[in-house]
C-alpha positions, 0 to 999 in steps of 0.5 A: 500500499502506498503512503504519502508523507504529507497528512494532518491530524487532530485528536481530542480526548477527555479523560478523568485528568483533563482534556488532551488535544494532540496535532500531528502535521507531516511533509515530505522529507528525505529522512524522518525528522520528528519535532515536539511541542509539549507542555513542561509536565510532558516533556519526559514523554518525548523518548516514548512518543519518538519510539512510536513514531519510528516503528510507524513512519520511516520518512517525512518531517513530522511535527506534534504538538499538545494541549492540555487543560487539566479538569479542575472540577475534579481537583481537591484542595489539600491543606499543607498542614506542616505549614499551618503549624508553623504559622501557628507557632510563629503567631504564638511567639508573636502574641508572646512578646506582644501580649494578649490580642486578637485570636488568630483568624483561620481564613487569614491562614488560608490566604497565606501562600502554600497553605492551600494546593491542589491535591497532587495528581498521579503523574504516571496516570497522566502521562498514560493518559497522554500516551493513549491519546497520542496513539489515536492521533497517530492512527488517524494520521497513518489512515490519512497518509494511506488514503493520500497515497491511494490517490498518489498511486492513481495519478502515477499509474495513469502517467505510466499507462500514457508512457506505455502508449507513447513507447508503442507509438515509437516502436510502431513507427521506427521502421518507417522512420528508417525507410524515410530516412533511407529514401531521403538519402538516396534522393539527396544523392541523386540530386548530387548526380554521383553514382550510387555504390550499393555497398557504400549505400548499404554501409551507410544504412547499417550505420544509420540503423545502428545509430537510430537502433532504439530497441534497447531503449524501448525494451527497458522503457517497457521494463521500468514502467512494469517495475513501477507498477510492481512496486507501488503494490509493495506493503513497504516504504517505497518512495526511494526505490520510485524515486530511483526508477523515475531517474532510469526512466528519464535516462532512457527517455533522453537517450531515445530523444536523442536517437530521434529520426523524425519530428514525430518521434521527437515529440513522443520523446518530449512528451514522455519526459513530461509525463516522467517529471509529472509522476516524479513530482508525485513520487516525492511525496510517497513514503 
């Protein structure tokens, strides 16, 4: 199955700890590049997140970001008993020094920094919730990459079919092109009123045929076209392999163009190179 390197996924998850929102953006790249934007409380998750991505992806520039909103309704306030005891002891000492006075107001104690604090959340449980939410977003991203990859494969196959048609056109028209070239040479020699040595003429025709022989190029083009179609069926990362095959196709098309004998074959070679470039542009987005 073909997978694109370009995708966007957003996943939200509501847990007892709060609201998680993950976003994963990916674009094409020669290698796997991963960047994270995480709240401070989740920085320790980066190695585990990176490992998950490495097991699922092989190429692409990946940006992962997390937004977390704690569930304040589930939080309980906890009194710092040790601090309160220290404050009461300090107050008793002050009253002992200045003498009897106003009694200590508990509400004033509650306003002292650090006396009241939210109950600590289990950090391991919180991070596990974040990991679970990330897996959901990653699966969504993989599904998007597969769907877009399927569309890319369709476009490439369309181009390959057109390439095959052009190669067949060249193959069918090459004998007539050689015959026309031979007739043209005979006509020019006749215009120059030179005696035609059959042996010399035959040697010139053999030389011309060798220079214009595109049988190998046509065979290799057809082989490469079939190979690309087979590669597209593989269930593994194929982007680099496809990129190499586009280079091979372009090399054969260039050679074909250099051996062209007619304007029709020249145009077919040019159209072939255009189709190869269009396919190569799509290949750049395949993992």
